[in-house]
N, C-alpha and C positions, 0 to 999 in steps of 0.2 A: 168646595172647602172640606178638608178632612179634620176629624176630631182625633187628637192624639192623647192616649191615656197611659199613664204609668201607675203601677199599683203593687202592693204586696200585702200579704196576710199570713201571720204565723198561726197555724191551726193544724191539728192532727189530720192527716189524709191517708186513707187506705186505698187499696186497689189502684195503684199508680198507672199500670199499663192499660187497664180498662178505661180509666178516666182520660188518659192521653188520647186514645182512639176516639172517644166520644167528643172530647173538646176539639180535636183536630177537625173532625167532620163538621162540627158546629161553626168553626171559624171559616172554613171553606164555603159553607152554605151561606153565611152572612157576608162573605167577601171582606172579612177582617184580615189584616196582615199584621205581622209583628211576631214577637216571641213570648211564650208563656212557659215558665219553668215550674214544674210541680215536683215536690219532694214530700217525704213523710212529715216534715216540719212545717210545710205550708206552700204558698204560691207566690210567684214574683213575675211581673210581666210588663211589657211595653207594646201596645197595640195601636192600630189606627184604622179608621173607616168612617163611613157616614154616621152622623150623630145618632140616628135611630137604631143603627146596627150596633154601635158601641153600647147604647143603653140596653139593648137586648143581651149583649154579651155580659154586661155587669150583672143583670138579672139571672142569667144562666149560671155564672160562677157562684153567686151567692146561694142559689138553689142547689147546685151540684155538690158544693162543699159545706153547706149548712152554716152560713154565718150571715150577720146582718150588715156589717160595714167592714170596709178595708181597714187595716191598721193605718195605712196612709195611701193617698192617691193624689195625682196631679194631672190636670188636663190643660191642653193648649190647642191651638189651631195651626193648620198648615195648608198652604195653597196647593200643595202637591202631596202625593202618597209617599210618605217617608220610608216605607218598608217594601221589600221586594215580594215577600211571600209569607204565608202563615206557618209558624213552627211551634209545636208543643214538645218540650223536652222533659224527660224524667231524669232527675239528678239526686245525688245523695243529700245535698243541701241546696237551699235556694240561693245562698251565697256561700262559696267555699271558704271555710275557716277552720275546719275540723272541730266544729262546735255545733252540736244540734241544739237549737233553741226551743225551749218550751214557751208557749205563749204567756204563761203565768210569770215567767222570769223577766219580761219586758220592764224596763225602768221608766215608766211613764213620767215620773216626777223629774226626770232629767231633760225632758223635751222642752226646748225654748222656741217661742215664736220669733219671727224675724226681728221685731223691735227689741225683745229681750236679749236676743243674740247680739245685736249691735252694742248694747250696753255692756255685755260680758266681755266681748273681745277687745273693747277699748281699755280694759283694765290691764295694767302692766304685767301683773303676775300670772295672767292666763296663758296656758300652753295651748295654742291653736293648731290642731292637727288635720291635715287634708288626708283622708283615708283612701283616696283614689290612686290611680296609676300615675307614673311620672309624666307621661305625655299629656294626660288630662290636666295635671298641675300646670304645665307649661302654657296651655291655652288660656287658663284663667284660674284665679284663686282669691282667697281673702287676704287682705293686708296683714302682714306679720305672721302668716301661717307657715307651718313647717311641712316640708315634703319628706316623708319617711323613706322615699326612694326604694320601695320594695317591688320586686318583679311581679308578684301575685299576692292576692289577699291571704293566702294560706301562710305566707311568711310574716304577715303583719304582727302576730303575737311576739315575735322575736324583737321587734322594735318597741312594742308596748312594755315589755319587761324591763326596759332600760329607763323608763320614766320615773320621776320622783313622785311619790304618793302624796306629798304635802302641797303640791301645786294644783290649782283648778285646771281640769282638762276639758277643752271645748273641741268637739269633733264635728266634722261635716262630710257629706258625700253628695252625689247627684240627687238622689231621691229619698235618702234616709235609711235604707235597709242595711247598709254596711255598718252604720253607727249603732243600729239595734243590737247587733251581735258584739260589737266592740265594747259597748257600755256594760253588757252583761259579763264579758270577759274581765274587764277592769274591776267591776264590783266584786267578782269572785277572788281577785288578786288583792283585795283590801283597799282599793281606791275609794275615797269618800266624795270628793267634789268632781263628779262626772257630768258633763252636759253635752247635748247634741242638738243640732239645728233641725227642728221639726219640719218634715217635708223636704229637707235637703236644700240644695242650691236652687233647684227649680222653683220651689215655693218662695224662696227669698227673692229671686229675680222677678217673680210675679207680683209680690206684695210690696217690695221696697222701691221707691223712686230712685232714679240714678243720682240725684243730688244728695240723697241721704245714705247712699250706699257705701259699704266697706269692701265691696267686691271690685276687683280689678281684672280686666280682660273679658273673656267670654266663657261659656260653659260647654264643654264637649258633650255631645250626646251620641249614642250608638245607633244612629239612623242616618238617612240621607240629608237631614238638615245640617249635620256635622257639628254646628255650634249654635248656641242661643245667647241673646243679649237680654238686657232688662225688658220686662214686658213679654218675655219669651218670644221675642222676634228672632227670625233666622239671622245668624251671624255672618261673619266674613270669611270663615275658613272653608277649605276644600278638602277632599279626601284623596290621598295618594292611592292609586290602584295597585301599586306594587307592594306596599306594606300595610295599607289600610290605616295609616296614621294621618292626623290632621296636618294640613300645611296652609300657609298664608300666601299673600301676594308676593312677599319677599322671597319665599322659597321657590316660587314659580319662575323667578328670574335667574335662579342658579343654573349653572352649566350642567349640574347633576339632575336637573328636572327634565323629564320627558313625559309628555302627556300620556296617561294610561300605562306608563311603564315604571318610572322611578322618581324619587325625590332626594334631597340631600340626606334624609334619614336612612334610606335603604340602598341608594345607588351602589355603594361599594360592597354591599353584602349580597347582592343578587348575582347569580351566575349568568353567563351569556345565554344559556339555554332558557332560563327563566325570562330574561329580558325579551328574547325573540318571541317567546310564547305570548307575552303581554303585548308586544307590538302587533302580532296577528289578531289578538282580541280587539285592540284599538282600531285596527283597519276595518274590522267587521262592524264596529260601532259607527265609525265615520261613514261607511258605505250605507248603513241603515238610515243615517241622518239624511244623506243625499237623496236616497230613493223614497224617503218618507215611510220606511218600514219600521216596525217595532223591534227593539232589542231589550235584553234583560235589565240593562242599567238605565233605561230611559225613565225620566220622571213622568209620572201620570198626574194630570191636573183635573181629571173628571172622576 
């Protein structure tokens, strides 16, 4: 069984390139996989490994960057390794919004636990905003939520500028970090009633029972589990190897679906050269399965 940890911390960080090398070496040594982003404004990561190694990594991060607790973290279990390899990336921002966040700017009073969140979004005048991408919204979202339909998070402020300042705004995302920046942005624009789901969707699905839930569908995650349900159990979605977008059983019945090559979302946008390259990759995967050999996309259960 693998421990999966998502986390973020807004804290001033120096010597990014040096810390990247040190952290990358540590992850390799501890056989930890996943991605950690470091920027001058903080860290943001999703990693997995054996429990004792995850604990060692948490201790290492806190010591390396001199902090006591994450701003937010969520943990779950997986029967297989959900990531392919360890990656440490240096970025301008931990979440791209063209807004560098100072840890002192965080609006902690706006954080609502899952039960408080349920009460708020049941109110008629609450504007519920899904801050994630369009394809994530399609996999699952909260009832009555709005899809801003922006291509990337940098464009999100354009949508926010159209909102009415007199209505309560309730925001949510996968783990909470996008809403941290969004709430600061809205506060600077003069919004008063700003709220965010503490710990994001993952915390909600972990804490709220299905019978009491305002969530519909599943939650897309950027790893090999693809989607999660209540209790953070692995969902029913698959990943298209052509466009890396989530697909369901209905999509796999489409004439535009070809295993390892395309799905209804990308079939018409792929060139024949791309499709042929993907077919060759799928042949190698199928051959590895027949011979019992390992391949890069194989799930690991140990």
